[in-house]
C-alpha positions as semicolon CSV with decimal commas, in nm:
position;residue;x (nm);y (nm);z (nm)
1;M;-0,039;-0,032;0,022
2;L;0,153;0,329;-0,089
3;D;0,030;0,615;0,151
4;L;0,119;0,954;0,270
5;I;0,354;0,990;0,519
6;V;0,353;1,243;0,797
7;S;0,611;1,290;1,005
8;K;0,894;1,514;1,238
9;A;1,126;1,616;1,023
10;A;1,503;1,630;1,064
11;D;1,573;2,023;1,053
12;G;1,226;2,000;1,347
13;G;0,998;2,083;1,121
14;H;0,703;1,821;0,935
15;R;0,768;1,662;0,616
16;A;0,508;1,436;0,425
17;E;0,647;1,136;0,194
18;F;0,453;0,963;-0,075
19;A;0,604;0,786;-0,356
20;G;1,008;0,887;-0,343
21;R;0,879;1,220;-0,291
22;V;0,888;1,416;0,010
23;W;0,733;1,745;0,108
24;P;0,770;2,045;0,365
25;C;0,406;1,967;0,537
26;A;0,252;2,139;0,837
27;V;0,014;1,972;1,118
28;G;-0,138;2,103;1,466
29;R;0,000;2,303;1,714
30;G;-0,056;2,017;1,913
31;G;0,207;1,802;1,714
32;I;0,156;1,436;1,597
33;A;-0,020;1,260;1,863
34;L;-0,306;1,063;2,036
35;K;-0,623;1,275;2,001
36;R;-0,756;1,413;2,343
37;G;-1,067;1,630;2,236
38;E;-1,206;1,828;2,042
39;G;-0,996;2,199;1,976
40;D;-0,690;2,053;2,098
41;G;-0,441;2,117;1,853
42;I;-0,274;1,765;1,721
43;S;-0,291;1,612;1,442
44;P;-0,434;1,252;1,531
45;R;-0,180;0,973;1,546
46;G;-0,245;0,687;1,321
47;S;-0,351;0,601;0,929
48;W;-0,659;0,768;0,809
49;P;-0,860;0,674;0,468
50;I;-0,963;0,995;0,125
51;R;-1,284;0,985;0,168
52;R;-1,351;1,241;-0,054
53;V;-1,149;1,604;-0,213
54;L;-1,310;1,963;-0,221
55;Y;-1,208;2,233;-0,414
56;R;-1,294;2,678;-0,461
57;A;-1,364;2,611;-0,894
58;D;-1,371;3,018;-0,887
59;R;-1,003;2,955;-0,818
60;L;-0,824;2,615;-1,010
61;A;-0,961;2,387;-1,157
62;A;-1,121;2,026;-1,013
63;P;-0,768;1,893;-0,923
64;A;-0,695;1,573;-1,108
65;T;-0,743;1,258;-0,888
66;V;-0,917;0,951;-0,861
67;F;-1,090;1,050;-0,567
68;P;-1,480;1,202;-0,536
69;V;-1,415;1,559;-0,637
70;S;-1,725;1,823;-0,536
71;P;-1,699;2,205;-0,603
72;I;-1,697;2,389;-0,167
73;A;-1,991;2,633;-0,261
74;P;-2,005;2,985;0,005
75;E;-2,254;2,818;0,256
76;D;-2,055;2,497;0,281
77;G;-1,942;2,462;0,675
78;W;-1,872;2,124;0,853
79;C;-2,021;2,101;1,226
80;D;-1,743;2,093;1,493
81;A;-1,948;2,099;1,804
82;P;-1,934;1,843;2,018
83;D;-2,264;1,782;2,120
84;H;-2,495;1,862;1,769
85;R;-2,614;1,535;1,625
86;D;-2,446;1,689;1,307
87;Y;-2,052;1,636;1,413
88;N;-1,770;1,567;1,228
89;R;-2,009;1,639;0,920
90;P;-2,096;1,900;0,666
91;V;-2,367;2,144;0,721
92;K;-2,473;2,425;0,530
93;L;-2,467;2,802;0,660
94;P;-2,597;3,025;0,861
95;F;-2,561;2,745;1,090
96;A;-2,566;2,781;1,507
97;A;-2,380;2,539;1,596
98;S;-2,027;2,518;1,626
99;H;-1,907;2,475;1,292
100;E;-1,594;2,550;1,020
101;E;-1,646;2,769;0,725
102;M;-1,462;2,589;0,443
103;W;-1,554;2,938;0,194
104;R;-1,213;3,092;0,341
105;A;-1,067;3,436;0,219
106;D;-0,676;3,281;0,304
107;G;-0,711;2,988;0,040
108;L;-0,606;2,728;0,350
109;Y;-0,929;2,603;0,185
110;D;-0,891;2,585;-0,147
111;I;-0,759;2,235;-0,246
112;V;-0,929;2,012;0,100
113;V;-0,916;1,605;0,180
114;V;-1,190;1,520;0,378
115;L;-1,028;1,215;0,556
116;G;-1,179;0,925;0,731
117;H;-1,037;1,051;1,077
118;N;-1,368;0,985;1,404
119;D;-1,656;0,891;1,114
120;A;-1,746;0,586;1,129
121;P;-1,868;0,586;1,399
122;V;-1,883;0,983;1,455
123;L;-1,799;0,974;1,847
124;P;-1,879;1,288;2,053
125;G;-1,606;1,489;2,067
126;A;-1,284;1,278;1,918
127;G;-1,214;1,519;1,694
128;S;-1,336;1,687;1,385
129;A;-1,227;1,843;1,048
130;I;-0,924;1,660;0,992
131;F;-0,869;1,765;0,665
132;L;-0,503;1,765;0,446
133;H;-0,545;2,116;0,305
134;V;-0,304;2,458;0,191
135;A;-0,020;2,522;0,387
136;R;0,008;2,891;0,519
137;P;0,324;3,018;0,321
138;D;0,575;2,998;0,625
139;Y;0,381;2,629;0,674
140;G;0,244;2,708;1,012
141;P;0,061;2,540;1,251
142;T;-0,328;2,402;1,154
143;A;-0,551;2,359;1,382
144;G;-0,526;1,963;1,369
145;C;-0,511;1,913;1,005
146;A;-0,192;1,784;0,743
147;A;-0,134;2,094;0,489
148;L;0,082;2,016;0,226
149;A;0,092;2,408;-0,077
150;R;-0,105;2,393;-0,360
151;D;0,101;2,302;-0,626
152;D;0,227;1,945;-0,384
153;L;-0,118;1,910;-0,247
154;L;-0,212;1,883;-0,607
155;E;0,082;1,687;-0,745
156;F;0,003;1,449;-0,448
157;L;-0,344;1,392;-0,547
158;S;-0,239;1,302;-0,884
159;L;0,004;1,099;-0,781
160;A;-0,276;0,862;-0,499
161;R;-0,414;0,564;-0,547
162;P;-0,794;0,457;-0,446
163;E;-0,603;0,280;-0,125
164;T;-0,354;0,605;-0,054
165;R;-0,457;0,695;0,309
166;L;-0,287;0,937;0,510
167;C;-0,052;0,855;0,802
168;F;0,025;1,070;1,076
169;R;0,354;0,889;1,245
170;Q;0,475;1,001;1,544
171;G;0,887;1,051;1,528
172;S;1,082;1,154;1,335
173;A;1,142;0,996;0,924
174;R;1,333;0,723;0,874
């Protein structure tokens, strides 16, 4: 199986490795560890299947990939309220409970790879909205996701296979 491996880099940052390629990568402000709960900033250690890809059709063409692809709309959100029945699921805005807005001005969600973390079944408080998305230019920390430069993310998606997972690993890369 060919997985995207996200781990600590020798320089103290993080890296993502796939099919002989290595890219700089951002992870959660809490690092890679066992998830403690909603809002902990941890990128959850483990292997997570890729469910689908979302993208901003007003900013780029649909990514070339084997995964299902859908455009993001201005009214799209993702529920991160552990006590809500739609926790860790897409929602339509306006939405009264706590949520992520998927239509972002900063470009971080121009491409969003939805991972199969806490989705089968969804457990309240076990973590929501764990994505692979576009990184900030300085690779600043995420809220618990992984993030690659836009071109690196597009390259990864073009190479990935249906069985490819994202694997958060603690410790340094080999």
